[in-house]
C-alpha positions as CSV (number, residue, x, y, z in Angstrom):
1,M,47.5,-47.5,77.9
2,D,48.8,-48.1,74.4
3,P,51.9,-46.0,73.9
4,T,50.7,-45.0,70.4
5,I,47.4,-43.5,71.6
6,S,47.5,-39.8,72.0
7,I,45.2,-36.8,71.8
8,S,47.7,-34.8,69.8
9,K,48.6,-35.5,66.2
10,G,51.9,-37.3,67.1
11,C,54.3,-39.2,64.9
12,F,55.5,-42.5,66.5
13,V,58.7,-43.9,65.2
14,F,59.5,-47.7,65.2
15,K,62.7,-49.5,64.2
16,N,62.6,-51.3,60.9
17,G,60.9,-54.7,61.2
18,A,59.1,-53.8,64.5
19,T,55.7,-53.7,62.7
20,K,56.0,-57.5,62.1
21,A,55.3,-58.1,65.8
22,D,52.3,-55.8,65.6
23,A,51.0,-57.7,62.7
24,K,51.3,-61.0,64.6
25,H,49.5,-59.3,67.6
26,R,46.7,-58.1,65.4
27,S,46.3,-61.5,63.7
28,R,46.2,-63.1,67.2
29,N,43.6,-60.7,68.4
30,H,41.6,-61.3,65.2
31,K,41.6,-65.0,65.8
32,T,40.6,-64.8,69.4
33,S,37.8,-62.3,68.6
34,G,36.5,-64.7,65.9
35,K,36.0,-67.4,68.5
36,S,33.6,-65.4,70.6
37,S,30.4,-65.2,68.6
38,N,27.6,-62.7,69.2
39,F,24.5,-63.7,71.1
40,Y,22.2,-62.4,68.4
41,S,24.0,-64.5,65.7
42,K,23.4,-67.7,67.7
43,E,19.7,-66.8,68.1
44,L,19.3,-65.9,64.5
45,A,20.9,-69.1,63.2
46,K,18.2,-71.1,65.0
47,Q,15.3,-69.2,63.4
48,P,13.6,-70.9,60.4
49,F,13.5,-67.7,58.4
50,Y,17.2,-67.1,58.8
51,R,18.0,-70.6,57.6
52,V,15.8,-70.2,54.5
53,Y,17.3,-66.8,53.8
54,S,20.9,-68.2,54.1
55,D,20.2,-71.1,51.9
56,T,18.4,-69.0,49.3
57,W,21.2,-66.4,49.2
58,Q,24.0,-69.0,48.9
59,K,22.2,-70.6,45.9
60,L,21.7,-67.2,44.3
61,Q,25.2,-66.1,44.9
62,S,26.8,-69.3,43.6
63,N,24.6,-69.2,40.5
64,I,25.5,-65.5,39.9
65,L,29.2,-66.2,40.3
66,Q,29.0,-69.1,38.0
67,M,27.1,-67.0,35.4
68,Q,29.7,-64.2,35.7
69,A,32.6,-66.7,35.2
70,M,30.9,-68.1,32.2
71,S,30.4,-64.7,30.6
72,N,34.0,-63.8,31.1
73,V,35.6,-67.1,30.4
74,R,36.3,-66.5,26.7
75,I,37.9,-63.1,27.1
76,I,40.0,-64.2,30.0
77,E,41.2,-67.3,28.1
78,D,42.2,-65.2,25.1
79,L,44.0,-62.7,27.4
80,L,45.8,-65.6,29.2
81,N,46.9,-67.1,25.9
82,Y,48.2,-63.7,24.8
83,V,50.2,-63.2,28.0
84,I,51.7,-66.7,27.8
85,K,52.6,-66.2,24.2
86,E,54.4,-62.9,24.8
87,T,56.2,-63.7,28.0
88,Q,57.1,-67.4,27.9
89,G,60.1,-68.1,25.7
90,K,59.4,-65.8,22.7
91,R,59.6,-62.7,24.8
92,R,63.3,-63.3,25.5
93,K,64.2,-63.0,21.8
94,Y,63.2,-59.4,21.7
95,T,66.1,-57.0,21.6
96,N,64.2,-53.8,20.9
97,E,62.4,-52.3,23.8
98,I,58.8,-53.1,22.9
99,L,56.4,-53.4,25.8
100,P,53.7,-56.1,25.3
101,T,50.4,-54.5,26.3
102,A,46.8,-55.7,26.5
103,A,44.0,-53.2,26.5
104,L,40.9,-54.6,28.2
105,L,37.7,-52.7,27.4
106,T,35.8,-53.3,30.6
107,G,32.9,-50.8,30.3
108,I,32.1,-47.9,32.7
109,N,31.2,-50.0,35.7
110,Q,34.4,-49.0,37.6
111,S,33.4,-50.6,40.8
112,D,33.4,-54.1,39.2
113,H,36.8,-53.8,37.4
114,L,38.9,-55.1,40.3
115,Q,37.0,-58.3,40.4
116,Q,37.8,-59.0,36.8
117,F,41.5,-58.3,37.3
118,N,41.6,-60.4,40.4
119,T,40.1,-63.3,38.5
120,L,42.7,-62.8,35.7
121,S,45.5,-62.8,38.3
122,K,44.4,-66.0,39.9
123,R,44.1,-67.8,36.5
124,L,47.6,-66.6,35.5
125,K,49.2,-67.7,38.8
126,K,47.8,-71.2,38.2
127,K,49.3,-71.5,34.7
128,I,52.6,-69.6,34.7
129,S,55.1,-68.1,37.2
130,V,53.9,-64.5,37.6
131,D,53.8,-61.6,40.1
132,V,50.9,-59.2,39.8
133,C,50.9,-55.5,40.7
134,V,47.6,-53.5,40.5
135,L,48.3,-49.7,40.2
136,Q,45.4,-47.4,40.8
137,S,45.3,-43.8,39.8
138,R,44.9,-42.6,43.4
139,D,48.4,-44.0,44.2
140,C,50.1,-42.5,41.1
141,S,49.9,-38.7,41.4
142,S,53.5,-38.5,40.1
143,I,55.9,-40.8,38.3
144,K,57.9,-41.1,41.6
145,T,54.9,-42.4,43.6
146,A,53.9,-44.6,40.7
147,I,57.3,-46.3,40.5
148,E,57.5,-46.6,44.3
149,A,54.0,-48.1,44.5
150,M,54.8,-50.6,41.7
151,V,58.1,-51.8,43.2
152,Y,56.7,-51.9,46.7
153,N,53.8,-54.1,45.5
154,F,56.1,-56.5,43.8
155,L,58.6,-56.8,46.6
156,E,56.0,-56.9,49.4
157,S,53.5,-59.4,47.9
158,E,52.3,-62.3,50.0
159,H,54.5,-64.8,48.3
160,N,57.6,-62.7,48.7
161,K,56.8,-61.9,52.3
162,Q,56.8,-65.6,53.1
163,E,60.1,-66.2,51.3
164,N,61.8,-63.1,52.9
165,S,60.2,-63.4,56.3
166,N,63.6,-63.0,58.0
167,G,64.6,-59.9,56.0
168,K,63.9,-56.3,56.7
169,R,61.1,-54.6,54.9
170,L,61.9,-51.7,52.5
171,R,60.7,-48.2,52.9
172,R,58.8,-46.5,50.1
173,S,61.7,-44.3,49.3
174,Q,64.0,-47.3,48.7
175,C,61.6,-48.8,46.1
176,T,63.3,-48.0,42.8
177,I,63.8,-49.8,39.5
178,R,67.4,-50.6,40.5
179,Q,66.0,-52.4,43.6
180,L,63.4,-54.2,41.5
181,K,66.2,-55.4,39.2
182,K,68.3,-56.6,42.1
183,W,65.3,-58.5,43.6
184,Y,64.4,-60.0,40.2
185,H,67.9,-61.2,39.4
186,A,68.3,-62.6,42.9
187,N,65.1,-64.7,42.8
188,W,64.6,-65.5,39.1
189,S,68.1,-65.9,37.7
190,S,70.2,-69.1,37.7
191,S,73.3,-67.0,37.9
192,N,74.4,-65.8,41.3
193,D,76.5,-62.9,40.1
194,T,74.1,-60.2,41.3
195,N,77.0,-57.9,42.3
196,D,78.3,-58.0,38.7
197,L,74.8,-57.1,37.5
198,E,74.7,-54.0,39.7
199,E,78.2,-52.8,38.5
200,S,77.8,-53.7,34.8
201,N,75.9,-51.5,32.4
202,V,72.5,-52.3,30.9
203,D,73.9,-53.6,27.6
204,E,76.1,-56.2,29.3
205,V,73.2,-57.3,31.4
206,K,71.1,-57.8,28.3
207,K,73.8,-59.8,26.5
208,N,75.1,-62.0,29.3
209,H,72.1,-62.7,31.5
210,I,68.9,-62.7,29.4
211,K,69.3,-66.3,28.5
212,A,69.9,-67.2,32.2
213,F,66.6,-65.7,33.4
214,E,63.7,-68.0,33.9
215,N,60.3,-67.3,32.4
216,H,58.9,-65.3,35.3
217,T,56.6,-62.4,34.4
218,L,55.9,-59.2,36.2
219,L,52.3,-58.2,35.3
220,V,51.4,-54.5,35.8
221,I,47.7,-53.8,35.8
222,L,46.2,-50.3,35.4
223,P,42.5,-50.8,36.1
224,D,41.4,-47.2,35.7
225,F,43.5,-46.0,32.7
226,E,41.4,-42.8,32.0
227,C,42.0,-41.5,35.6
228,F,45.8,-41.5,35.4
229,P,47.5,-38.2,34.7
230,P,48.7,-38.3,31.0
231,A,52.3,-37.2,31.9
232,V,52.6,-40.0,34.5
233,L,51.3,-42.6,32.0
234,Q,53.7,-41.5,29.3
235,D,56.7,-41.6,31.6
236,L,55.7,-44.9,33.2
237,I,55.3,-46.7,29.9
238,L,58.6,-45.4,28.6
239,I,60.4,-46.5,31.8
240,L,58.7,-50.0,31.7
241,S,59.5,-50.4,28.0
242,S,63.2,-49.6,28.6
243,H,63.4,-52.4,31.2
244,C,60.9,-54.9,29.8
245,V,63.6,-57.1,28.2
246,E,65.5,-58.0,31.3
247,L,62.5,-57.8,33.7
248,S,59.9,-59.4,31.5
249,I,57.2,-56.9,32.2
250,F,53.7,-57.2,30.8
251,L,51.2,-54.3,30.9
252,V,47.4,-54.6,31.1
253,L,45.3,-51.5,30.7
254,G,41.7,-51.4,31.9
255,I,39.8,-49.0,29.7
256,A,36.3,-47.9,30.5
257,T,35.3,-45.9,27.4
258,S,36.9,-46.9,24.0
259,I,40.3,-47.6,22.5
260,N,40.4,-44.0,21.4
261,A,41.3,-43.1,25.0
262,I,44.8,-44.6,24.4
263,H,45.4,-42.6,21.2
264,G,44.1,-39.4,22.8
265,T,46.3,-39.8,25.9
266,L,49.5,-41.2,24.6
267,P,51.5,-39.6,21.8
268,Y,53.1,-41.6,19.0
269,H,56.6,-41.8,20.5
270,V,55.0,-43.7,23.5
271,T,52.6,-45.9,21.6
272,S,55.5,-47.0,19.3
273,K,57.0,-48.6,22.3
274,M,54.0,-50.8,22.9
275,K,52.8,-54.0,21.2
276,L,49.1,-53.4,21.8
277,R,46.3,-55.9,21.5
278,V,42.7,-55.1,22.3
279,F,40.3,-57.4,24.2
280,E,36.6,-56.4,24.6
281,T,34.4,-57.8,27.4
282,Q,30.7,-58.0,27.5
283,T,28.9,-54.8,28.4
284,A,27.4,-54.4,31.9
285,P,23.7,-54.4,30.6
286,V,24.3,-57.6,28.7
287,I,25.7,-59.4,31.7
288,L,22.9,-58.0,33.9
289,N,20.3,-59.3,31.5
290,E,21.8,-62.8,31.6
291,I,21.9,-62.7,35.4
292,L,18.3,-61.5,35.6
293,E,16.8,-63.9,33.1
294,K,18.7,-67.1,34.1
295,V,19.1,-66.6,37.9
296,I,16.9,-63.9,39.5
297,L,13.8,-64.5,37.3
298,S,14.3,-68.2,37.3
299,T,11.5,-70.4,38.5
300,E,13.9,-72.1,40.9
301,Y,13.5,-69.6,43.6
302,G,10.3,-68.7,45.5
303,F,11.4,-65.1,46.2
304,H,10.2,-62.4,43.8
305,L,10.4,-58.6,43.5
306,S,7.4,-56.5,42.8
307,G,7.3,-54.4,39.6
308,K,8.1,-51.1,41.3
309,V,11.0,-52.5,43.3
310,F,12.4,-54.3,40.4
311,K,12.2,-51.3,38.1
312,F,13.7,-49.1,40.8
313,L,16.8,-51.4,41.1
314,T,17.3,-51.6,37.4
315,N,16.9,-47.8,37.0
316,I,19.7,-47.3,39.6
317,F,21.9,-49.6,37.6
318,L,21.1,-48.1,34.2
319,Y,21.1,-44.4,35.1
320,Y,23.5,-44.2,38.0
321,D,26.5,-46.5,38.2
322,F,26.3,-49.5,35.8
323,S,27.6,-51.6,38.7
324,I,26.6,-55.3,38.6
325,N,27.9,-55.8,42.1
326,G,25.8,-52.8,43.3
327,F,22.7,-54.4,41.8
328,I,23.4,-57.7,43.5
329,Q,24.0,-56.1,46.9
330,A,20.7,-54.1,46.5
331,F,18.9,-57.4,45.6
332,K,20.5,-59.0,48.7
333,Y,19.1,-56.2,50.8
334,C,15.6,-56.8,49.5
335,L,16.0,-60.5,50.2
336,L,17.2,-59.7,53.7
337,E,14.3,-57.3,54.4
338,H,11.8,-59.9,53.1
339,Y,12.8,-62.8,55.2
340,F,13.6,-60.8,58.4
341,Q,9.9,-59.9,58.7
342,G,9.3,-63.2,60.6
343,N,9.2,-66.9,60.5
344,A,6.0,-66.9,58.4
345,Y,8.2,-65.8,55.5
346,S,10.2,-69.0,55.8
347,L,7.5,-70.5,53.6
348,C,9.0,-68.5,50.7
349,T,11.1,-71.4,49.4
350,N,10.5,-74.4,47.1
351,Y,7.3,-76.4,47.6
352,S,8.7,-79.5,49.2
353,A,10.7,-77.5,51.7
354,S,7.8,-75.2,52.6
355,L,5.7,-78.2,53.7
356,S,8.3,-79.0,56.3
357,H,8.4,-75.4,57.5
358,V,4.6,-75.3,58.0
359,K,5.0,-77.7,60.9
360,Q,7.4,-75.4,62.7
361,L,5.1,-72.3,62.7
362,N,3.9,-71.3,66.1
363,H,0.8,-69.2,67.0
364,E,2.6,-65.8,66.4
365,D,3.7,-67.0,63.0
366,L,0.2,-68.1,62.0
367,E,-1.2,-64.8,63.2
368,C,1.3,-63.1,60.8
369,V,-0.1,-65.3,58.0
370,R,-3.7,-64.2,59.0
371,K,-2.7,-60.6,58.8
372,Q,-1.8,-60.7,55.1
373,L,-4.1,-58.6,52.9
374,S,-4.9,-61.4,50.4
375,F,-5.8,-63.7,53.3
376,R,-9.0,-61.6,53.9
377,A,-10.3,-62.2,50.4
378,Y,-9.6,-66.0,50.9
379,V,-11.6,-66.0,54.2
380,E,-14.5,-64.1,52.7
381,G,-14.9,-66.8,50.1
382,L,-15.1,-69.7,52.6
383,P,-18.3,-71.2,54.0
384,P,-19.4,-69.6,57.3
385,E,-18.6,-72.7,59.3
386,S,-15.0,-72.7,58.0
387,I,-14.3,-69.1,58.6
388,I,-14.3,-69.4,62.4
389,A,-12.0,-72.5,62.3
390,V,-9.5,-70.7,60.0
391,L,-9.4,-67.6,62.1
392,T,-9.2,-69.3,65.5
393,D,-7.9,-72.8,65.2
394,D,-4.2,-73.0,64.4
395,E,-4.2,-76.7,63.5
396,H,-7.0,-76.1,61.0
397,L,-5.1,-73.3,59.3
398,R,-1.9,-75.4,59.3
399,K,-3.8,-78.1,57.3
400,Q,-5.0,-75.5,54.8
401,L,-1.6,-73.9,54.2
402,P,-0.2,-76.6,51.8
403,A,-3.0,-76.0,49.4
404,L,-2.6,-72.2,49.6
405,L,1.2,-72.6,49.1
406,K,0.7,-74.8,46.1
407,D,-1.6,-72.3,44.4
408,C,1.0,-69.5,44.9
409,H,3.8,-71.7,43.5
410,L,1.6,-72.6,40.5
411,Y,0.7,-69.0,39.9
412,F,4.3,-67.7,39.8
413,I,5.5,-70.7,37.7
414,I,2.8,-70.2,35.1
415,R,3.4,-66.5,35.1
416,R,7.1,-66.9,34.3
417,V,6.4,-69.4,31.5
418,F,4.0,-67.2,29.7
419,L,6.3,-64.2,30.3
420,E,8.7,-66.1,28.1
421,F,6.0,-66.5,25.4
422,L,5.1,-62.8,25.5
423,T,8.7,-61.6,25.3
424,V,9.3,-63.5,22.1
425,L,6.2,-61.9,20.5
426,V,7.1,-58.3,21.2
427,E,10.9,-58.1,21.7
428,D,11.7,-57.2,18.0
429,L,8.7,-55.1,17.1
430,P,9.4,-51.6,15.7
431,N,10.3,-49.1,18.5
432,C,9.6,-51.9,21.1
433,P,6.5,-50.4,22.7
434,L,6.5,-53.0,25.6
435,G,10.3,-53.3,25.7
436,K,12.7,-55.8,24.3
437,Y,13.9,-57.5,27.5
438,R,12.2,-59.9,29.9
439,R,13.1,-57.6,32.8
440,E,11.0,-54.8,31.2
441,L,8.0,-56.9,30.6
442,Y,8.3,-58.4,34.1
443,A,8.2,-55.0,35.8
444,F,5.5,-53.7,33.4
445,S,3.1,-56.7,33.9
446,L,3.4,-56.6,37.7
447,S,2.8,-52.8,38.1
448,R,0.1,-52.3,35.4
449,N,-2.8,-54.0,33.7
450,L,-1.2,-55.0,30.4
451,S,-4.2,-55.2,28.1
452,S,-5.5,-51.7,29.0
453,Q,-2.2,-49.9,28.2
454,S,-1.6,-47.9,25.0
455,E,1.8,-49.7,24.6
456,F,0.0,-53.1,24.5
457,K,-2.5,-51.9,21.9
458,E,0.2,-50.5,19.8
459,S,2.1,-53.8,19.9
460,W,-1.0,-55.8,19.0
461,Q,-1.6,-53.5,16.1
462,L,1.9,-54.0,14.9
463,L,1.4,-57.8,15.1
464,Q,-1.6,-57.5,12.9
465,F,0.4,-55.6,10.3
466,L,2.9,-58.5,9.9
467,S,2.8,-60.6,6.8
468,R,1.7,-64.2,7.0
469,E,5.2,-65.6,6.9
470,E,6.5,-63.3,9.6
471,L,3.6,-63.9,11.9
472,I,3.7,-67.6,11.6
473,S,7.5,-67.7,12.2
474,K,7.2,-65.4,15.2
475,I,4.5,-67.4,16.9
476,T,6.1,-70.7,16.0
477,K,9.4,-69.5,17.6
478,A,7.5,-68.3,20.7
479,L,5.8,-71.7,21.1
480,S,9.0,-73.7,20.7
481,I,10.9,-71.5,23.2
482,T,8.0,-71.7,25.7
483,R,7.8,-75.5,25.4
484,N,11.6,-75.8,26.0
485,F,11.3,-73.5,29.0
486,L,8.5,-75.7,30.3
487,E,10.6,-78.8,29.9
488,N,13.5,-77.3,31.7
489,S,11.3,-76.2,34.6
490,A,10.1,-79.8,35.0
491,Q,13.5,-80.7,36.5
492,I,13.2,-78.0,39.1
493,H,9.5,-78.6,40.2
494,M,9.0,-82.4,40.0
495,K,6.1,-82.4,42.4
496,L,4.2,-79.5,40.8
497,F,4.8,-80.3,37.2
498,Q,1.7,-82.5,36.9
499,Y,-0.4,-79.5,38.0
500,Y,0.8,-76.6,35.9
501,A,1.9,-78.5,32.8
502,P,-1.6,-79.3,31.6
503,V,-2.7,-75.7,32.0
504,I,0.1,-74.3,30.0
505,Q,0.0,-77.1,27.4
506,E,-3.8,-76.5,26.9
507,K,-3.2,-72.8,26.1
508,L,-0.3,-73.5,23.8
509,D,-2.3,-76.1,21.9
510,G,-5.1,-73.5,21.4
511,V,-2.5,-71.1,19.9
512,Q,-1.2,-73.9,17.7
513,R,-4.6,-74.7,16.3
514,L,-5.3,-71.1,15.4
515,L,-1.9,-70.9,13.9
516,N,-2.5,-73.9,11.7
517,S,-5.8,-72.3,10.5
518,I,-4.0,-69.1,9.7
519,S,-1.5,-71.0,7.5
520,E,-4.4,-72.4,5.4
521,A,-6.6,-69.3,5.3
522,K,-7.4,-67.4,2.2
523,M,-6.1,-63.8,1.8
524,F,-8.9,-62.3,-0.3
525,A,-12.2,-60.8,1.0
526,C,-15.3,-63.0,1.1
527,N,-18.0,-60.3,1.6
528,I,-19.6,-58.4,-1.3
529,V,-21.0,-54.9,-1.0
530,P,-24.8,-54.8,-1.6
531,E,-25.9,-53.1,-4.7
532,Q,-28.4,-50.8,-3.1
533,K,-25.7,-49.2,-0.9
534,S,-23.2,-48.6,-3.6
535,P,-22.0,-45.0,-4.2
536,K,-23.9,-44.9,-7.5
537,N,-27.2,-44.8,-5.8
538,L,-26.3,-41.8,-3.7
539,K,-27.2,-39.4,-6.5
540,Q,-30.9,-39.8,-5.7
541,F,-30.5,-37.8,-2.4
542,T,-31.4,-34.1,-2.8
543,S,-30.7,-33.1,0.9
544,R,-27.4,-32.9,2.5
545,E,-28.8,-34.2,5.8
546,E,-30.0,-37.4,4.2
547,L,-26.7,-37.9,2.4
548,K,-24.8,-37.3,5.7
549,S,-26.9,-39.8,7.6
550,E,-26.6,-42.4,4.9
551,L,-22.8,-42.0,4.8
552,L,-22.5,-42.4,8.5
553,K,-24.7,-45.5,8.4
554,M,-22.5,-47.0,5.7
555,S,-19.3,-46.2,7.6
556,K,-20.5,-48.1,10.7
557,E,-21.3,-51.2,8.7
558,E,-18.7,-54.0,8.6
559,K,-16.2,-53.8,5.8
560,P,-15.3,-56.8,3.8
561,V,-12.7,-58.8,5.7
562,S,-10.6,-61.7,4.5
563,E,-10.6,-65.0,6.3
564,Y,-6.9,-64.5,7.1
565,T,-7.6,-61.2,8.9
566,K,-10.4,-62.8,10.9
567,L,-8.2,-65.6,12.1
568,V,-5.3,-63.2,13.0
569,Q,-7.7,-61.2,15.1
570,E,-9.1,-64.3,16.7
571,L,-5.6,-65.6,17.5
572,L,-4.5,-62.3,19.1
573,S,-7.7,-62.0,21.0
574,Y,-7.2,-65.6,22.3
575,I,-3.6,-64.7,23.5
576,E,-4.9,-61.5,25.1
577,V,-7.8,-63.1,27.0
578,Q,-6.5,-66.6,27.8
579,I,-2.9,-65.9,28.4
580,I,-2.2,-62.3,29.3
581,D,-5.4,-61.3,31.2
582,E,-5.6,-64.6,33.0
583,H,-2.0,-65.3,33.9
584,L,-0.1,-62.0,33.4
585,G,-2.4,-59.7,35.3
586,L,-1.9,-57.5,38.4
587,L,-1.0,-59.0,41.7
588,E,-4.5,-58.2,43.1
589,R,-5.8,-61.3,41.3
590,A,-3.0,-63.5,42.6
591,P,-3.8,-66.3,45.0
592,A,-4.0,-65.9,48.8
593,L,-0.7,-65.4,50.7
594,H,1.2,-64.2,47.6
595,E,2.7,-61.5,49.9
596,L,4.9,-64.2,51.5
597,F,6.6,-64.7,48.1
598,I,7.0,-61.2,46.8
599,F,8.8,-58.1,48.2
600,S,7.1,-54.8,47.6
601,D,8.4,-52.4,50.2
602,I,9.9,-49.8,47.8
603,N,10.0,-47.1,50.5
604,S,12.4,-49.1,52.6
605,V,14.6,-49.8,49.6
606,R,14.6,-46.2,48.5
607,R,15.4,-45.0,52.0
608,N,18.3,-47.4,52.6
609,I,19.9,-47.8,49.2
610,I,19.6,-44.2,48.0
611,G,20.2,-42.2,51.2
612,A,19.4,-38.6,51.9
613,P,22.6,-37.3,53.5
614,R,21.4,-33.7,54.0
615,A,18.3,-34.9,55.9
616,S,20.3,-37.3,57.9
617,L,22.8,-34.7,58.9
618,H,20.1,-32.2,59.8
619,M,18.4,-34.9,62.0
620,A,21.7,-35.8,63.7
621,L,22.7,-32.2,64.4
622,N,19.2,-30.9,65.3
623,N,18.3,-33.9,67.6
624,P,21.4,-36.0,68.4
625,H,19.4,-38.1,70.8
626,I,18.1,-40.1,67.9
627,Y,21.6,-41.5,67.3
628,L,23.3,-41.1,70.6
629,Q,20.4,-42.5,72.7
630,C,21.7,-40.8,75.9
631,N,19.6,-39.2,78.6
632,C,21.5,-35.9,78.6
633,C,20.5,-35.2,74.9
634,S,16.8,-35.9,75.1
635,L,14.8,-32.9,74.0
636,Q,11.2,-32.0,74.8
637,E,11.1,-29.8,71.6
638,N,13.3,-29.7,68.5
639,A,14.1,-26.0,69.1
640,Q,15.3,-26.6,72.7
641,L,18.9,-25.9,73.5
642,L,20.7,-27.8,76.3
643,P,24.2,-27.3,77.5
644,T,24.7,-31.1,77.5
645,L,24.3,-31.3,73.7
646,P,27.4,-31.8,71.6
647,D,29.1,-28.5,70.7
648,I,28.5,-28.9,67.0
649,S,24.8,-29.4,67.6
650,I,24.6,-26.2,69.7
651,A,26.5,-24.3,67.0
652,Y,24.3,-25.7,64.3
653,K,21.0,-24.9,66.0
654,L,22.3,-21.3,66.7
655,H,23.3,-20.8,63.1
656,L,19.7,-21.8,61.9
657,E,18.5,-18.6,63.6
658,C,20.8,-16.4,61.6
659,G,20.4,-14.9,58.2
660,H,22.7,-14.9,55.2
661,L,25.7,-13.5,57.1
662,I,26.6,-14.6,60.7
663,N,28.6,-12.4,63.0
664,L,31.2,-14.7,64.6
665,Y,31.4,-12.7,67.8
666,D,27.6,-12.7,68.3
667,W,27.6,-16.4,67.4
668,L,30.3,-17.0,70.1
669,Q,28.4,-15.1,72.7
670,A,25.2,-17.1,72.0
671,F,27.3,-20.3,72.2
672,R,28.8,-19.2,75.5
673,S,25.4,-18.4,76.9
674,V,24.2,-21.9,76.2
675,V,27.3,-23.8,77.3
676,D,28.2,-21.7,80.4
677,F,25.4,-19.2,81.3
678,N,26.7,-16.1,83.1
679,E,24.7,-12.9,83.7
680,D,27.9,-10.8,83.4
681,D,28.4,-10.5,79.7
682,Q,31.4,-8.2,80.2
683,E,33.4,-11.1,81.7
684,E,36.2,-12.4,79.5
685,I,35.3,-15.5,77.5
686,D,37.0,-18.7,78.7
687,T,39.7,-19.9,76.3
688,Q,38.3,-23.5,76.6
689,I,34.8,-22.4,75.4
690,Q,36.4,-20.3,72.6
691,A,38.4,-23.4,71.5
692,R,35.3,-25.5,71.6
693,F,33.4,-22.9,69.5
694,T,36.3,-22.7,67.0
695,R,36.3,-26.5,66.5
696,S,32.5,-26.5,66.0
697,V,32.7,-23.8,63.4
698,A,35.5,-25.7,61.6
699,E,33.4,-28.8,61.6
700,L,30.4,-27.0,60.2
701,Q,32.6,-25.5,57.5
702,Y,33.9,-29.0,56.7
703,L,30.3,-30.3,56.4
704,G,29.5,-27.4,54.0
705,Y,27.0,-25.5,56.1
706,I,29.1,-22.3,56.2
707,K,32.1,-20.6,54.7
708,M,34.2,-17.7,55.8
709,S,33.1,-14.4,54.1
710,K,35.6,-12.5,52.0
711,R,33.7,-9.3,52.3
712,K,33.7,-9.2,56.1
713,T,36.5,-10.9,57.9
714,D,34.5,-11.4,61.1
715,H,31.5,-12.9,59.4
716,A,30.6,-16.3,58.0
717,T,28.3,-17.0,55.1
718,R,25.5,-19.5,55.6
719,L,25.2,-21.9,52.6
720,T,22.1,-23.9,53.4
721,W,18.5,-22.9,53.8
């Protein structure tokens, strides 16, 4: 038995340096455990669906990381240049205690901040000699703990551990500014008179040894500036500024809100010790839109999300956490759920790769293909002699699959191209009825019939109100962007380009012809009101009914319309019928087997991404057999009480039978009757049963189901109903 394993809350003391052997032991165990792979991982790696899932996710992840790096490259380069400028050479000339500081406005997505600062640290270590310390607010409740955490991180970094592998590790209480100076002068000074440095005062150190120090920077990063206690921040900055000349300290502040947070937290006598420069990163919604438009909604991947699932994930991002990493992980879960339905979903890849996967499908996989809802409509449209062959002959179905897969690929490619066209048309309309981003139009078009919605009719009415120049420039821009998008997609889908390019080009040419007619159309009306129906002839009516009927008849007649207005209506009608209704409609009109390419199980996503902790806790406590899977906890009914149930489950089920106030003695007696049934109620309660009951009550109180009543000392208040 391990000597450090104990039931009691013991404190085990080791000599200084003894933990090093434990670390080696842990690393050795980790290496040996990595060699033995799981049986299920070997089986999964051989499955076609897992290989397709792995390849798809690796491509998506690499493209997303590349996109994130490109979005932050400018701000990181500017910050790097500022750090180098203030710390390399010029920083040594400062005699006043001014702390160089960079304020990085990172947005409110707190969970993604550490990734940005890790990237900054790696880039800095490649360019200059630097040690990085990341101080989080949870480790800095006081100025003492903040200094200890900072010094400990500098002295115990991976680089310093390798250099000082033979030395003893410091305790937290030994981590002071004095110890940091001693370590800095010992490692980064050309002079060896470290003893003189300790005995001399600060002024002599600054005069005699500043020139001898190398350009090594100590970078202190505070990723969550707003979460720090103001008093701790003020004292920390004053201490760092008083030692920044001889230690070459550079401070980076991660600010989630705005620059006003600095002025609201730090008084003037603290900010006067800082040389502050502000750097602003792209906001999280802007970065997410780039990732969605250029990676997730790209035509490069065969996997797609349904409108409801896509909107659900974006709503979590916009209204909950603003975490890009959280959105990516949620998207990965959808990808995982889609492919793990079976090998039939390995066809959800590019067209050339899916043809090779068709040959690997067995009878069960082909039966999964036949069970798709859209496959029924496809079978009903076949001749009678072909229906039996498709439903019974696997080889015949395998021969039909390439054509079905090609139709699905063409459908999603054409849909994405025309989504680009529609986005340019409506993205800058007043109030943006259909939305201003492609992600909004994508979710809207998949979940609803666009042309029948009030938002679509409002957008089309606004397009009719545009002037000739505005309408021509907008549609010309939409045509040019769509053609560029079509040319870029040709590099991805070489085999399918000859099939979908003529369809798209034909529709775009039709829009271009109507647009040319609009540019040459006349603006004045070409119809003349007949003389017999002019308002002057209405005087001959002597009855109100006759006048009313005549006015109604005249209101229903066509008003004089200009040639320009007719052509605009014809153009918008052409776009609505030929492009939107035909290619941007609901998924019900999609080709057969489109379910293999689109994930629509929103219930699974909602259940696993946004959990229901109260329901899960109730299920676990009311029927623990669901989680424990043991024979002793299996219940015939949910209300049944067994002595073999966990103590907390028994106490929980008993407290459900009580009212607002629970008598602890009665509760204990009921608990005792279940755990150790005895007809003699007057017998003294066993101390072990009483201890088990006390622990169960404490656990229920920790979970928030009860609290001790202040009105009655021997009662507990029930908090849930």
